[in-house]
TORKOL-4160 file (C-alpha; in steps of 0.2 Angstrom, whole numbers, padded with zeros to 4 digits, m for minus):
64
<pt num="1" X="0000" Y="0000" Z="0000"/>
<pt num="2" X="0007" Y="0017" Z="m0005"/>
<pt num="3" X="0009" Y="0030" Z="0009"/>
<pt num="4" X="0012" Y="0049" Z="0007"/>
<pt num="5" X="0029" Y="0053" Z="0014"/>
<pt num="6" X="0040" Y="0068" Z="0013"/>
<pt num="7" X="0056" Y="0064" Z="0003"/>
<pt num="8" X="0073" Y="0064" Z="0012"/>
<pt num="9" X="0084" Y="0062" Z="m0004"/>
<pt num="10" X="0075" Y="0072" Z="m0017"/>
<pt num="11" X="0071" Y="0088" Z="m0008"/>
<pt num="12" X="0073" Y="0106" Z="m0011"/>
<pt num="13" X="0066" Y="0113" Z="0005"/>
<pt num="14" X="0056" Y="0101" Z="0015"/>
<pt num="15" X="0053" Y="0086" Z="0003"/>
<pt num="16" X="0035" Y="0090" Z="0002"/>
<pt num="17" X="0034" Y="0091" Z="m0017"/>
<pt num="18" X="0045" Y="0076" Z="m0020"/>
<pt num="19" X="0035" Y="0066" Z="m0008"/>
<pt num="20" X="0019" Y="0071" Z="m0017"/>
<pt num="21" X="0027" Y="0067" Z="m0034"/>
<pt num="22" X="0032" Y="0050" Z="m0028"/>
<pt num="23" X="0015" Y="0046" Z="m0021"/>
<pt num="24" X="0007" Y="0052" Z="m0038"/>
<pt num="25" X="0021" Y="0044" Z="m0048"/>
<pt num="26" X="0025" Y="0060" Z="m0058"/>
<pt num="27" X="0041" Y="0070" Z="m0060"/>
<pt num="28" X="0044" Y="0081" Z="m0044"/>
<pt num="29" X="0048" Y="0096" Z="m0056"/>
<pt num="30" X="0029" Y="0096" Z="m0061"/>
<pt num="31" X="0023" Y="0097" Z="m0043"/>
<pt num="32" X="0036" Y="0111" Z="m0039"/>
<pt num="33" X="0030" Y="0121" Z="m0054"/>
<pt num="34" X="0011" Y="0118" Z="m0049"/>
<pt num="35" X="0016" Y="0124" Z="m0032"/>
<pt num="36" X="0024" Y="0140" Z="m0038"/>
<pt num="37" X="0009" Y="0144" Z="m0049"/>
<pt num="38" X="m0002" Y="0142" Z="m0034"/>
<pt num="39" X="0009" Y="0154" Z="m0024"/>
<pt num="40" X="0008" Y="0167" Z="m0037"/>
<pt num="41" X="m0010" Y="0165" Z="m0043"/>
<pt num="42" X="m0019" Y="0161" Z="m0027"/>
<pt num="43" X="m0007" Y="0166" Z="m0014"/>
<pt num="44" X="m0011" Y="0150" Z="m0003"/>
<pt num="45" X="0003" Y="0140" Z="m0009"/>
<pt num="46" X="0015" Y="0145" Z="0005"/>
<pt num="47" X="0002" Y="0141" Z="0019"/>
<pt num="48" X="m0002" Y="0125" Z="0011"/>
<pt num="49" X="0016" Y="0120" Z="0009"/>
<pt num="50" X="0019" Y="0124" Z="0028"/>
<pt num="51" X="0004" Y="0114" Z="0033"/>
<pt num="52" X="0010" Y="0099" Z="0022"/>
<pt num="53" X="0027" Y="0100" Z="0029"/>
<pt num="54" X="0020" Y="0098" Z="0047"/>
<pt num="55" X="0007" Y="0085" Z="0043"/>
<pt num="56" X="0016" Y="0073" Z="0031"/>
<pt num="57" X="0028" Y="0062" Z="0040"/>
<pt num="58" X="0046" Y="0059" Z="0034"/>
<pt num="59" X="0050" Y="0044" Z="0024"/>
<pt num="60" X="0063" Y="0039" Z="0037"/>
<pt num="61" X="0049" Y="0039" Z="0051"/>
<pt num="62" X="0041" Y="0023" Z="0044"/>
<pt num="63" X="0036" Y="0011" Z="0057"/>
<pt num="64" X="0038" Y="m0007" Z="0052"/>
């Protein structure tokens, strides 16, 4: 089962975009571009990123 986790290896800031890209099986650059567009158009991108950074766990914090 797939789980949404922040990336620890392919990260620019907090690993949120790379984690979402891994979950959706797309290129992280696409998610990053969409996020930047949300920041400039809607202005909610920064707040959404911070919330995701807090809510989405690291990929290294997986409990076996």
